[in-house]
C-alpha positions as CSV (number, residue, x, y, z in Angstrom):
1,M,-9.2,217.9,13.4
2,N,-10.7,214.6,14.5
3,S,-12.0,212.8,11.4
4,L,-13.4,213.2,7.9
5,S,-16.9,212.3,9.3
6,V,-17.1,215.7,10.9
7,A,-17.4,217.4,7.5
8,H,-18.7,214.7,5.2
9,V,-20.5,211.7,6.6
10,P,-22.1,212.1,10.1
11,G,-21.9,208.8,11.9
12,L,-18.8,207.5,10.2
13,T,-16.4,206.9,13.0
14,D,-12.7,206.3,13.1
15,A,-12.0,208.0,9.8
16,R,-8.6,209.6,9.5
17,V,-7.4,212.7,7.7
18,L,-5.5,211.8,4.5
19,Q,-2.4,213.8,3.9
20,T,-2.7,214.0,0.2
21,K,-0.6,216.5,-1.8
22,A,-3.6,218.8,-2.2
23,F,-4.4,218.7,1.5
24,R,-0.9,219.6,2.4
25,L,-0.6,222.3,-0.2
26,T,-3.9,223.8,1.1
27,A,-2.6,223.9,4.6
28,M,0.5,225.7,3.5
29,A,-1.3,228.1,1.1
30,V,-3.9,229.1,3.7
31,R,-1.2,229.8,6.3
32,Q,0.8,231.9,3.8
33,V,-2.3,233.9,2.7
34,V,-3.2,234.6,6.3
35,E,0.4,235.8,7.1
36,I,0.4,238.3,4.3
37,N,-3.3,239.3,4.4
38,G,-3.5,238.1,0.8
39,L,-5.9,236.4,-1.5
40,G,-6.0,232.6,-2.1
41,L,-8.0,230.2,-4.2
42,V,-8.9,226.6,-3.5
43,Y,-10.9,225.0,-6.3
44,G,-12.0,221.7,-7.9
45,D,-15.0,219.5,-8.5
46,A,-17.2,218.6,-5.6
47,G,-16.4,215.7,-3.4
48,N,-12.6,215.8,-3.5
49,G,-12.0,217.3,-0.1
50,K,-11.3,221.0,-0.7
51,T,-13.8,222.4,1.9
52,F,-12.6,219.9,4.5
53,A,-9.0,220.9,3.8
54,V,-9.6,224.6,4.1
55,K,-11.5,224.1,7.4
56,A,-8.7,221.9,8.7
57,A,-6.2,224.6,7.8
58,L,-8.2,227.3,9.5
59,G,-8.6,225.2,12.6
60,S,-4.8,224.8,12.9
61,I,-4.1,228.6,12.7
62,Q,-7.0,230.3,14.4
63,S,-6.2,232.0,17.7
64,D,-7.7,234.5,20.1
65,T,-6.2,237.3,17.9
66,V,-7.5,236.0,14.5
67,Q,-11.2,236.0,13.7
68,A,-12.6,233.9,10.9
69,A,-15.9,233.9,9.0
70,W,-17.2,231.4,6.5
71,I,-19.6,232.8,3.8
72,D,-21.6,230.5,1.5
73,V,-22.2,232.6,-1.6
74,T,-25.8,232.7,-2.7
75,P,-26.7,232.1,-6.4
76,Q,-26.4,235.2,-8.5
77,P,-25.4,237.6,-5.7
78,T,-25.7,241.3,-6.2
79,L,-23.2,243.9,-4.8
80,K,-25.6,244.6,-2.0
81,S,-26.4,241.0,-1.2
82,V,-22.8,239.9,-1.0
83,T,-21.9,242.8,1.2
84,R,-24.8,242.1,3.5
85,Q,-23.9,238.4,3.6
86,M,-20.3,239.1,4.5
87,L,-21.4,241.7,7.2
88,S,-23.8,239.2,8.7
89,A,-21.1,236.5,8.8
90,V,-18.5,238.7,10.6
91,T,-20.9,240.3,13.1
92,G,-23.3,237.4,13.7
93,V,-26.4,239.6,13.1
94,R,-28.4,240.6,10.1
95,H,-27.9,244.2,8.8
96,D,-30.2,246.4,6.8
97,G,-29.5,249.6,4.8
98,D,-28.5,250.5,1.3
99,R,-25.3,249.2,-0.3
100,Y,-23.3,252.3,0.7
101,Q,-24.3,252.0,4.4
102,L,-23.6,248.3,4.4
103,T,-20.2,248.8,2.8
104,D,-19.2,251.5,5.2
105,T,-20.2,249.3,8.2
106,L,-18.4,246.3,6.8
107,I,-15.2,248.3,6.3
108,D,-15.4,249.5,9.9
109,V,-15.8,245.9,11.1
110,L,-13.0,244.6,9.0
111,S,-10.7,247.3,10.2
112,D,-10.9,245.6,13.6
113,G,-8.8,242.7,12.5
114,P,-7.1,240.5,11.7
115,W,-9.8,238.6,9.9
116,I,-9.9,235.5,7.7
117,L,-12.8,235.5,5.3
118,V,-13.7,232.4,3.2
119,L,-16.1,232.8,0.3
120,D,-17.4,229.3,-0.5
121,E,-19.1,228.4,-3.8
122,A,-17.1,231.3,-5.3
123,Q,-18.1,230.2,-8.8
124,R,-21.4,231.9,-8.1
125,L,-19.8,235.3,-7.8
126,S,-21.1,237.9,-10.3
127,R,-19.0,240.7,-11.8
128,E,-20.3,243.3,-9.4
129,A,-19.9,241.0,-6.4
130,I,-16.2,240.3,-7.4
131,E,-15.6,244.0,-7.8
132,Q,-17.0,244.7,-4.3
133,V,-14.9,242.0,-2.7
134,R,-11.8,243.4,-4.4
135,H,-12.7,246.9,-3.4
136,L,-13.1,245.8,0.3
137,H,-9.8,244.0,0.3
138,D,-8.0,247.0,-1.3
139,Q,-9.2,249.4,1.3
140,P,-6.2,250.6,3.5
141,A,-8.4,250.4,6.6
142,T,-9.4,246.8,6.3
143,D,-7.4,244.0,7.8
144,F,-8.3,240.6,6.4
145,A,-7.1,237.6,4.4
146,L,-9.5,236.3,1.8
147,I,-9.8,232.7,0.5
148,F,-12.0,231.8,-2.4
149,V,-13.3,228.2,-2.3
150,G,-15.1,227.0,-5.4
151,G,-16.3,224.0,-7.4
152,H,-16.7,223.3,-11.0
153,G,-16.0,226.5,-13.1
154,C,-14.6,228.6,-10.3
155,W,-11.3,229.3,-12.0
156,N,-13.1,230.1,-15.2
157,V,-15.1,232.8,-13.3
158,I,-12.1,234.2,-11.4
159,S,-9.8,234.3,-14.4
160,Q,-12.2,236.5,-16.4
161,Y,-11.3,239.4,-14.1
162,P,-7.6,240.4,-14.4
163,M,-7.9,242.9,-11.5
164,L,-8.8,240.0,-9.2
165,R,-6.8,237.2,-10.9
166,S,-3.6,239.2,-10.6
167,R,-4.1,239.5,-6.8
168,I,-4.4,235.7,-6.2
169,Q,-1.2,234.8,-4.4
170,R,-1.8,231.2,-3.6
171,M,-3.8,228.6,-5.5
172,T,-4.6,224.9,-5.0
173,R,-6.5,222.7,-7.3
174,F,-8.3,219.5,-6.0
175,S,-9.0,216.6,-8.4
176,R,-10.0,213.0,-8.0
177,L,-7.5,210.5,-6.5
178,T,-5.4,208.7,-9.1
179,Q,-5.1,205.0,-9.0
180,A,-1.7,205.3,-7.3
181,E,-3.2,207.6,-4.7
182,V,-6.0,205.2,-4.0
183,V,-3.6,202.4,-3.3
184,E,-1.3,204.8,-1.2
185,F,-3.9,206.6,0.9
186,M,-7.1,204.6,1.3
187,P,-5.7,201.9,3.6
188,S,-5.0,204.6,6.1
189,F,-8.4,206.3,5.7
190,H,-10.3,203.9,7.9
191,P,-9.5,200.7,9.9
192,V,-11.9,198.7,7.7
193,L,-9.6,199.4,4.7
194,E,-6.3,198.8,6.4
195,H,-5.6,195.3,5.1
196,V,-7.5,195.5,1.8
197,D,-5.6,194.1,-1.2
198,P,-4.6,197.0,-3.6
199,E,-6.4,195.3,-6.5
200,V,-9.6,195.2,-4.5
201,L,-9.2,198.9,-3.6
202,L,-8.9,199.7,-7.3
203,E,-12.0,197.6,-8.0
204,I,-14.0,199.5,-5.3
205,D,-12.8,202.8,-6.7
206,E,-13.7,201.8,-10.3
207,R,-17.2,200.6,-9.3
208,F,-18.2,203.0,-6.5
209,S,-15.9,205.9,-5.6
210,H,-14.3,207.0,-8.9
211,G,-11.5,208.8,-7.0
212,R,-13.8,211.0,-5.0
213,L,-13.1,211.1,-1.3
214,R,-16.8,211.8,-0.4
215,D,-17.8,208.7,-2.2
216,W,-15.1,206.7,-0.5
217,A,-16.5,208.0,2.9
218,K,-20.0,206.9,1.9
219,F,-18.8,203.5,0.8
220,T,-16.8,203.0,4.0
221,D,-19.8,204.1,6.1
222,R,-22.0,201.5,4.5
223,K,-19.6,198.6,4.3
224,S,-18.1,199.0,7.8
225,T,-21.4,197.9,9.4
226,R,-22.0,194.8,7.2
227,L,-18.7,193.6,5.8
228,N,-19.8,190.0,5.9
229,S,-22.7,190.6,3.5
230,S,-20.7,192.7,1.0
231,H,-20.5,191.2,-2.5
232,I,-17.0,192.7,-2.9
233,P,-14.3,190.9,-0.9
234,L,-12.3,193.4,1.2
235,S,-9.2,191.2,1.4
236,R,-7.7,188.3,-0.4
């Protein structure tokens, strides 16, 4: 992966990937889930780097023999809509038909694996959508690993369904950076922050970023072009 700007702030150059504990755990979890064709869950509030971490992990393991598809779950999905969305993602074309036809076609496609499917915004999944996803993964013919990525409330949704929860083999939770992590990691995030005093980093975090990587990226993008005019000193 090149930089955080690819996923978060277009135009922010020279940003570096931060090897936080959650980032490293995600890389390990995704690889393990793919190896066993299992189910994984990566969740946490928005802006803390979970989507970027999953995409980075996928980028490091994809090959000519492993196909991947990213599905952004629509609000309040039905069994039919989630099936059609998954089928469109893996084939690249839109499909019509009733839910039974769509399901049969999707099973056929997923049997030509191995596949890696990512369901993003998984907190939106309805009961029938969850049952459909579980049904597809349990089919002997299908050959795919499944990773749920979700924001606020995702674990609350998943944990309501024991038949799915018991199948989650790897799970990583993302949260805001602690003060110690801000001091440890942010100097290596971008050249403009390399020599910033730790107390100033904490002041920036308290006033602007609040431990969220996305907000740190936005702050750095703004400040890197006009450091001299900033009312917060970047070094002491």
